[in-house]
Each structure stands twice: as structure tokens, then as C-alpha cells.
C-alpha positions in Angstrom: -5.7 -4.9 10.3 -3.3 -7.7 9.6 -0.1 -7.2 7.6 1.6 -10.2 6.1 5.1 -9.5 4.8 7.2 -11.5 2.3 10.5 -10.5 0.9 12.6 -12.0 -1.9 15.8 -10.1 -2.5 14.9 -6.5 -3.2 11.2 -7.3 -3.7 8.8 -6.8 -0.8 5.1 -7.8 -0.8 2.7 -6.6 2.0 -0.7 -8.3 2.1 -3.2 -6.1 4.0 -6.3 -7.6 5.6 -9.1 -5.8 7.3 -9.4 -2.0 7.6 -6.8 0.6 6.8 -8.1 3.6 8.7 -7.0 6.2 11.3 -6.4 3.5 13.9 -4.4 1.1 11.7 -2.6 3.5 9.3 0.3 4.2 11.8 0.9 0.4 12.0 1.3 0.3 8.2 3.4 3.4 8.2 5.7 1.9 10.9 6.0 -1.4 8.9 6.9 0.5 5.7 9.5 2.7 7.4 11.1 -0.4 9.0 11.0 -2.5 5.8 11.8 -0.4 2.7 15.5 0.0 3.1 17.1 -1.9 0.1 13.7 -2.5 -1.5 13.4 -1.7 -5.2 10.0 -3.3 -5.8 7.1 -2.9 -3.4 3.8 -4.7 -3.9 0.7 -3.9 -1.8 -1.7 -6.8 -2.1 -5.2 -5.5 -1.1 -7.2 -8.6 -1.9 -8.3 -8.9 1.8 -8.6 -5.1 2.5 -12.2 -4.2 3.3 -11.9 -0.5 3.9 -9.6 2.4 3.1 -9.8 5.8 4.8 -8.0 9.1 4.1 -5.4 8.2 6.7 -4.7 5.0 4.8 -4.5 6.9 1.5 -1.9 9.2 3.1 0.3 6.2 4.0 -0.1 4.7 0.5 0.8 8.0 -1.1 3.9 8.4 1.2 5.0 4.8 0.2 4.5 5.7 -3.5 6.6 8.9 -3.2 9.4 6.9 -1.4 9.3 4.1 -4.0 9.5 6.7 -6.8 12.9 7.5 -5.5 14.2 4.0 -5.0 12.3 1.7 -7.4 8.6 0.9 -8.1 5.4 0.2 -6.3 2.5 -1.9 -7.5 -1.0 -2.2 -5.9 -2.8 -5.3 -6.8 -6.1 -7.2 -6.1 -8.1 -4.1 -5.5 -11.8 -4.7 -4.7 -14.3 -2.5 -6.5 -15.1 -0.4 -3.4 -11.5 0.5 -2.8 -11.0 1.1 -6.5 -13.8 3.6 -6.4 -11.9 5.4 -3.6 -8.8 5.4 -5.7 -10.7 6.8 -8.7 -12.6 9.5 -6.8 -9.4 10.7 -5.1 -7.3 10.6 -8.3 -5.0 7.9 -6.8 -5.9 5.7 -9.8 -3.9 8.1 -12.0 -0.7 8.0 -9.8 -0.7 4.4 -8.6 0.4 1.4 -10.7 -2.7 -0.8 -10.1 -3.1 -4.3 -11.5 
């Protein structure tokens, strides 16, 4: 998985490319832990994300919980296959998806 990070003030965007699974979820978790201090708006751009496993869902949920305390999180450009995962797991109800 490739993570591309861009920050403007208190707004952080992470663009994910490839597969977010058991192997790559720790990389995203580490990036989030290192980057979220002082961030009030987090955007996860999933336009190039091809696969999302339960390990990836855990990291996304942890990011959502943290951002609930310090600001907001948006998930954007979700492909139909990953949207289906969000809907089946109930994540569609707790994430701000556009």
C-alpha cells in the first residue's frame, strides 16, 4: 500500500493506494499516530484503494474515534466494493462518507 500525505494547517489528507489488509494496516496506523497531533480535519481518500480487510477496518475505526475527540473525519472516493464492506459491517452508519 502507498500512503500519500498532504497537510494544510489543521487539515490532513491521506490518499491510500493498493490494499489495506493485515500486512499494511500497521503502516497506516503508524502514519496516523505520527500525524494526527494538531489535526482537526482528517480526510481519507480511498480512490485508489482496491481492498479493505477487517484489520484495515480496525485502523479506520480507531482513526474515527480519535477524530471524534479532536475534530472530524471524512472518507471520500469510495469504490463500490469497499462501500459494500462499509455497508455490511455498519461502518457506513458511523463514517462520514462522500
